[in-house]
C-alpha positions as CSV (number, residue, x, y, z in Angstrom):
1,M,0.0,0.0,0.0
2,S,3.1,2.3,0.2
3,L,6.2,2.9,-1.7
4,Y,9.4,1.7,-0.1
5,S,10.8,5.2,-0.7
6,D,8.0,6.6,1.4
7,W,9.2,4.5,4.3
8,Q,12.8,5.5,3.7
9,R,11.8,9.2,4.1
10,G,10.0,8.5,7.3
11,V,6.4,7.7,6.4
12,N,4.9,5.4,9.0
13,N,1.9,3.2,8.7
14,R,0.7,-0.3,9.7
15,N,2.2,-2.1,6.7
16,R,5.6,-0.6,7.3
17,Q,5.5,-1.7,11.0
18,I,4.3,-5.2,10.2
19,M,6.9,-5.7,7.4
20,A,9.7,-4.5,9.7
21,E,8.6,-6.9,12.4
22,L,8.4,-9.8,9.9
23,Q,12.0,-9.2,8.8
24,T,13.1,-10.0,12.4
25,R,11.5,-13.5,12.3
26,E,13.7,-16.5,11.7
27,E,10.8,-18.4,10.1
28,V,10.5,-15.7,7.4
29,E,13.1,-16.4,4.8
30,Q,12.3,-13.7,2.2
31,I,9.9,-10.8,1.7
32,V,9.0,-9.5,-1.7
33,A,7.5,-6.1,-1.0
34,I,5.4,-4.6,-3.9
35,D,5.3,-0.8,-4.1
36,F,1.9,0.8,-4.3
37,L,0.4,-0.5,-7.6
38,P,-1.0,2.3,-9.9
39,W,-4.4,2.2,-11.6
40,G,-4.2,5.8,-13.0
41,W,-1.5,8.1,-14.3
42,R,-1.3,10.1,-11.0
43,Q,-0.2,6.9,-9.1
44,A,1.9,5.7,-12.0
45,L,3.9,9.0,-12.0
46,K,4.6,8.6,-8.3
47,V,5.8,5.0,-8.8
48,I,7.9,6.0,-11.8
49,F,9.7,8.9,-10.2
50,F,10.0,7.6,-6.6
51,G,10.1,3.8,-7.0
52,W,10.9,2.5,-10.5
53,L,13.6,5.0,-11.6
54,P,15.5,5.1,-8.2
55,N,15.5,1.3,-7.9
56,L,16.6,1.0,-11.5
57,V,19.8,2.9,-11.0
58,Q,20.6,1.4,-7.5
59,P,22.8,-1.7,-6.9
60,G,21.1,-5.0,-6.2
61,V,18.7,-5.2,-9.2
62,V,17.6,-8.8,-9.6
63,Y,15.0,-8.2,-12.3
64,R,14.1,-5.4,-14.8
65,S,11.8,-4.8,-17.6
66,F,10.4,-1.7,-19.3
67,F,7.7,-1.5,-16.6
68,T,9.0,-3.4,-13.6
69,V,12.2,-3.5,-11.5
70,A,13.0,-5.7,-8.5
71,R,15.9,-4.7,-6.2
72,R,17.4,-6.6,-3.3
73,I,17.6,-4.3,-0.2
74,N,19.1,-6.8,2.2
75,E,19.3,-10.6,2.6
76,K,15.6,-10.8,3.4
77,L,13.9,-8.0,1.5
78,V,13.4,-7.5,-2.2
79,V,11.3,-4.4,-3.4
80,V,9.3,-4.5,-6.6
81,S,8.3,-1.3,-8.3
82,S,6.1,-1.5,-11.3
83,W,3.7,0.7,-13.3
84,R,2.6,-2.2,-15.6
85,T,-0.8,-2.4,-13.9
86,L,-1.6,0.9,-15.6
87,F,-2.0,-1.2,-18.8
88,S,-2.3,-4.8,-17.8
89,E,-2.8,-6.2,-14.3
90,S,-2.5,-9.8,-15.5
91,A,0.9,-9.0,-17.1
92,F,2.1,-7.7,-13.8
93,W,1.2,-10.8,-11.9
94,R,3.0,-12.9,-14.5
95,E,6.1,-10.8,-14.0
96,L,5.8,-11.2,-10.2
97,T,5.6,-15.0,-10.7
98,A,8.8,-14.8,-12.8
99,I,10.5,-12.7,-10.0
100,T,9.6,-15.2,-7.3
101,A,10.9,-18.1,-9.4
102,K,14.1,-16.2,-10.1
103,L,14.6,-15.7,-6.3
104,G,14.1,-19.4,-5.7
105,I,10.8,-18.9,-3.8
106,E,8.7,-22.0,-4.1
107,E,6.4,-21.7,-1.1
108,Y,4.9,-18.4,-0.1
109,V,2.0,-16.5,1.4
110,T,0.5,-13.3,-0.2
111,W,-0.2,-10.5,2.2
112,S,-2.1,-7.6,0.6
113,Y,-3.3,-4.2,1.8
114,N,-4.6,-2.8,-1.5
115,P,-8.2,-3.8,-2.5
116,M,-7.8,-2.1,-5.9
117,F,-6.0,-5.3,-7.1
118,V,-6.9,-8.9,-6.4
119,G,-4.7,-10.8,-9.0
120,Q,-2.6,-12.2,-6.2
121,L,-5.5,-14.5,-5.4
122,D,-4.8,-16.4,-8.6
123,M,-1.2,-17.1,-7.6
124,P,-0.4,-20.6,-6.3
125,A,0.3,-19.4,-2.7
126,E,0.1,-21.5,0.5
127,A,-2.4,-18.9,1.8
128,H,-3.8,-15.5,0.8
129,I,-4.0,-12.9,3.5
130,F,-5.8,-9.5,3.3
131,D,-5.2,-6.8,5.9
132,A,-8.0,-4.3,5.8
133,V,-6.6,-1.0,7.2
134,D,-9.9,0.8,6.4
135,N,-12.9,0.6,4.2
136,W,-11.9,2.2,0.8
137,L,-15.6,2.4,-0.2
138,L,-15.9,5.2,2.3
139,H,-12.8,7.0,1.2
140,P,-13.6,10.1,-1.0
141,S,-10.4,9.5,-3.1
142,F,-11.9,6.2,-4.4
143,A,-15.5,7.3,-5.0
144,A,-15.0,6.8,-8.8
145,H,-13.9,3.2,-8.2
146,E,-16.9,2.1,-6.1
147,K,-17.9,-0.8,-8.4
148,R,-14.4,-2.1,-8.8
149,L,-13.9,-2.0,-5.0
150,E,-17.2,-3.8,-4.4
151,N,-16.2,-6.6,-6.8
152,N,-12.8,-6.9,-5.3
153,Y,-14.0,-6.9,-1.7
154,A,-16.4,-9.7,-2.7
155,Q,-13.4,-11.7,-4.2
156,I,-11.4,-11.2,-1.1
157,E,-14.3,-12.3,1.1
158,K,-14.7,-15.4,-1.0
159,R,-11.1,-16.4,-1.7
160,A,-8.8,-15.1,1.1
161,Q,-7.8,-17.8,3.6
162,M,-7.4,-15.1,6.3
163,I,-8.5,-11.5,6.7
164,F,-7.2,-9.1,9.4
165,M,-9.1,-5.9,10.0
166,V,-8.0,-2.8,11.9
167,A,-11.5,-2.0,13.1
168,E,-14.4,-4.3,13.8
169,E,-16.7,-2.2,11.6
170,I,-14.8,-3.5,8.5
171,G,-16.0,-7.0,9.3
172,R,-19.3,-6.2,7.5
173,L,-17.4,-6.3,4.2
174,F,-16.4,-9.9,4.8
175,A,-19.3,-11.4,6.7
176,G,-19.2,-14.5,4.5
177,N,-15.6,-15.4,5.5
178,E,-15.2,-17.3,8.8
179,N,-11.5,-16.4,9.2
180,V,-11.8,-12.6,9.8
181,Y,-9.9,-11.3,12.9
182,W,-9.8,-7.9,14.5
183,I,-6.1,-6.9,14.9
184,P,-5.9,-3.3,15.9
185,N,-2.9,-1.0,15.5
186,A,0.0,-0.9,17.9
187,I,3.1,1.0,19.0
188,D,6.9,0.6,18.7
189,W,7.3,1.2,22.4
190,Q,11.0,1.9,22.5
191,H,10.8,4.3,19.6
192,Y,8.6,6.6,21.7
193,Q,10.8,6.4,24.8
194,Q,13.7,8.4,23.1
195,T,15.0,11.5,24.7
196,Y,16.3,14.5,22.9
197,N,19.0,17.0,23.9
198,L,18.1,19.3,21.1
199,V,14.6,20.0,19.7
200,D,13.8,21.4,16.3
201,R,13.3,25.1,16.6
202,R,10.0,25.2,14.6
203,I,8.3,23.7,17.7
204,A,10.8,24.5,20.4
205,D,10.3,28.2,19.9
206,L,6.5,28.1,20.1
207,P,4.8,29.3,23.4
208,H,3.2,26.9,25.7
209,P,0.8,25.4,26.3
210,I,0.8,23.5,23.0
211,I,-2.3,21.7,21.8
212,G,-0.9,19.3,19.2
213,Y,-1.8,17.0,16.4
214,I,0.5,14.9,14.3
215,G,-0.5,13.3,11.0
216,L,-2.0,14.3,7.7
217,I,-3.5,17.7,8.0
218,L,-6.3,17.6,5.4
219,G,-9.1,15.1,4.6
220,R,-10.1,13.5,7.8
221,L,-9.3,16.4,10.1
222,D,-12.3,18.3,11.5
223,M,-11.4,21.9,10.7
224,A,-14.4,23.2,12.7
225,V,-12.8,21.8,15.9
226,V,-9.4,23.2,15.1
227,E,-10.7,26.7,14.4
228,Y,-12.9,26.6,17.5
229,L,-9.9,25.8,19.6
230,A,-7.8,28.6,18.0
231,V,-10.5,31.2,18.5
232,N,-11.3,30.2,22.1
233,N,-7.7,29.6,23.2
234,P,-5.8,32.7,22.0
235,D,-3.1,32.2,24.7
236,K,-2.3,28.7,23.4
237,S,-0.4,27.3,20.4
238,I,-2.4,25.0,18.1
239,V,0.2,22.9,16.4
240,L,-0.6,20.8,13.3
241,A,2.5,18.7,12.7
242,G,2.2,16.8,9.5
243,A,2.0,16.9,5.7
244,Y,-0.4,19.2,4.0
245,R,0.9,18.7,0.5
246,G,1.9,15.6,-1.6
247,R,5.2,15.0,-3.4
248,L,3.6,15.6,-6.8
249,R,0.8,18.1,-6.1
250,N,-0.5,20.6,-3.6
251,W,-3.6,19.9,-1.7
252,D,-6.5,22.2,-0.6
253,K,-4.9,25.7,-0.6
254,K,-8.2,27.3,0.4
255,T,-8.3,25.3,3.7
256,I,-4.6,25.9,4.3
257,N,-5.1,29.7,3.9
258,K,-8.1,29.5,6.2
259,L,-6.1,27.8,9.0
260,T,-3.0,30.1,8.7
261,A,-5.3,33.1,9.0
262,H,-5.3,32.3,12.8
263,T,-2.1,33.5,14.3
264,N,-2.0,30.8,16.9
265,I,-2.4,27.9,14.4
266,H,1.0,26.6,13.3
267,L,1.3,24.3,10.3
268,L,4.7,22.7,10.7
269,G,4.7,20.5,7.6
270,Y,5.8,16.9,7.2
271,I,7.4,15.2,10.2
272,P,9.3,12.0,9.6
273,Y,8.7,9.0,11.8
274,E,12.2,9.3,13.3
275,K,11.3,12.7,14.7
276,A,7.7,12.1,15.7
277,P,8.5,11.4,19.4
278,M,10.4,14.7,19.6
279,Y,7.4,16.7,18.5
280,I,4.8,14.8,20.5
281,K,6.9,15.3,23.6
282,Q,6.5,19.1,23.2
283,F,2.7,18.8,23.3
284,D,0.9,19.7,26.5
285,V,-2.2,18.0,25.3
286,A,-2.6,15.8,22.1
287,I,-5.7,15.8,20.0
288,I,-7.4,13.6,17.4
289,P,-10.1,15.8,15.9
290,H,-11.2,13.5,13.1
291,R,-14.5,13.8,11.3
292,S,-16.6,10.7,11.7
293,E,-19.7,11.3,9.6
294,G,-19.4,10.7,5.9
295,T,-15.8,9.6,6.1
296,Y,-13.8,6.4,6.3
297,V,-12.6,7.3,9.9
298,A,-15.3,4.9,11.2
299,S,-13.3,2.0,9.7
300,T,-9.9,3.0,11.1
301,N,-8.0,2.7,14.3
302,P,-5.8,5.8,14.9
303,M,-2.2,4.9,15.3
304,K,-1.6,8.3,16.9
305,M,-3.5,7.5,20.0
306,Y,-0.9,4.8,20.8
307,E,1.9,7.3,20.0
308,Y,0.4,10.0,22.2
309,L,-0.1,7.7,25.1
310,A,3.4,6.2,24.8
311,C,4.7,9.7,25.3
312,G,2.5,10.1,28.3
313,K,0.3,12.9,26.9
314,P,-3.3,13.6,27.8
315,V,-5.5,12.9,24.7
316,V,-8.7,14.4,23.6
317,A,-10.4,12.7,20.6
318,T,-13.6,12.5,18.6
319,P,-15.3,9.1,18.7
320,A,-13.5,6.4,16.6
321,P,-13.1,2.7,16.6
322,G,-10.7,1.5,19.3
323,I,-10.7,4.8,21.2
324,D,-12.7,3.3,24.0
325,T,-9.9,0.7,24.5
326,F,-8.2,3.4,26.6
327,P,-10.5,5.1,29.2
328,E,-7.7,7.6,29.7
329,I,-8.7,9.3,26.4
330,R,-11.2,12.0,26.7
331,I,-14.0,11.9,24.1
332,A,-15.5,15.0,22.6
333,N,-18.5,15.1,20.3
334,T,-18.6,18.8,19.4
335,P,-16.1,21.7,19.1
336,A,-17.3,23.1,22.4
337,D,-16.8,19.7,24.0
338,F,-13.3,19.6,22.6
339,H,-12.5,23.0,24.0
340,R,-13.8,22.0,27.5
341,E,-12.0,18.7,27.5
342,V,-8.7,20.1,26.3
343,N,-8.7,22.7,29.1
344,A,-9.7,20.1,31.7
345,A,-6.9,17.9,30.6
346,L,-4.4,20.7,30.8
347,A,-5.6,21.6,34.3
348,E,-5.5,18.0,35.7
349,D,-2.3,16.7,34.1
350,S,0.4,15.3,36.4
351,D,3.5,13.1,36.5
352,L,1.4,10.3,37.9
353,L,-1.2,10.6,35.1
354,R,1.6,10.6,32.5
355,E,3.0,7.4,33.9
356,Q,-0.4,5.8,34.0
357,R,-1.0,6.6,30.3
358,Q,2.3,5.0,29.3
359,A,1.5,1.9,31.4
360,V,-1.8,1.2,29.6
361,V,-0.3,1.3,26.1
362,K,3.1,-0.4,26.9
363,D,1.9,-3.9,26.0
364,H,0.2,-2.9,22.7
365,T,3.3,-3.6,20.6
366,W,3.7,-4.6,17.0
367,E,5.7,-7.6,18.1
368,K,2.6,-8.9,19.9
369,R,0.3,-8.0,17.0
370,V,2.5,-9.9,14.6
371,N,2.7,-12.9,17.0
372,Q,-1.1,-13.0,17.0
373,M,-1.2,-12.8,13.2
374,L,1.3,-15.6,12.7
375,N,-0.2,-17.8,15.3
376,L,-3.6,-17.5,13.5
377,L,-1.9,-18.3,10.2
378,Y,0.0,-21.3,11.6
379,D,-3.2,-22.6,13.2
380,R,-5.1,-22.2,10.0
381,S,-2.3,-23.9,8.0
382,L,-2.3,-26.9,10.3
383,A,-6.1,-27.2,10.3
C-alpha cells in the first residue's frame, strides 16, 4: 500500500511496521514487498519517479523490464516497483511470478493491503492474507472506483484464507468469511521512549501550552474543531505537525489559507517517523479531531492514540473505533466539548497521570500483534 521510498523518508503506517517486524522473524526467509500499484497516471507517475527509476539505478537489481524493476535491499527483503498495472494487471502478476521463481521462492504467502487489485488471489500461494486498514468504499479519493472495489472486496471475502481488520466495523465487508480477525494497530514502544538533547526550533520556539496534532492535515481532520480551539484559546499554540501537500501536487490551498489566518495555528509540515516522538513530547495536550460522519474514519484505528499515550500525553479525541480501548482518552463530540476537555486535561495533568497513560499502552506492541497474526496463520495452515 506504500512505496518503499516513502518508508525511507519517514512515512509510518501499519504495513511498514508489520513488514519491519516480519523481517526479524527466523521463520520468514524472504519478503518481496510490492510498491503501491497504480491504476491511473497520477499513481503511475509517483511510482515511476519515486520507485521504479530510483530502484533501476541502484545496486542490487535482480529483475528489470520496461515497466518493472525488483531490487534486493538486504538478505531478506526485495522491493518490486512497477507501473505495468496501468496497462495490464494480469501481465504484472505474470512478472511477479517470474520474479519469485528467479529468487528461488517455491512456497509463499501473499499479504495484501490494496483492495484495488486482487490478482494475487490467482497465484499458487500457500495462503492469501488480506489486511484491511480501512474501508476504501468510504474514502472520498476512491469514489470513482466504487464498483471495482465492491467486486474486489467480494473476491477477497470469498477467496482469502485469512482476513485481518484494523476495526471491527470493517467486518461487514467480509461477513461470509469465517476467518476474519480484528487486529488493531499498535506501537513501537522503544521508539517513543527516546529523549532529545536538542529539539527542532520550529516547535521548540512556540509558546506553551501547546495543543498538538501529528498526522495528515487535510481530509479526515475536522477543521471546525481546530478553528474553534484557535478562536477560544488565543493564549495557546495550536500545532498541526504533518504533511499538507503531496510530493507531486499541492492539496487544498483554500483550507490551508483559512487555517493560517489564525495567528496561533502553526502548520509545521511533514514530520518523519524518526522525529515524531520529539514533536509529541513538546505537546501539552494531544488531540485527534477526526471527522466521523461521511468519512472512512469509522473503519480506522488511529495509530496516533498509541503514539500520544506512549509519550504520556493527555489525549482528547472525537469518537472512533478503538478509542474506547483506553478510558484515559477524553471523548469530545462537538467543538465546544473539545475546548472544554482540552482545558480540563491541561488543568489536571500530572506526572502520575503521565506514567499511567504510558503503562496502559506499553503492551500494545507490533511484536505482539504480529505474533497474533502468525499464530492464527499457523493454526489455519495446520487445520
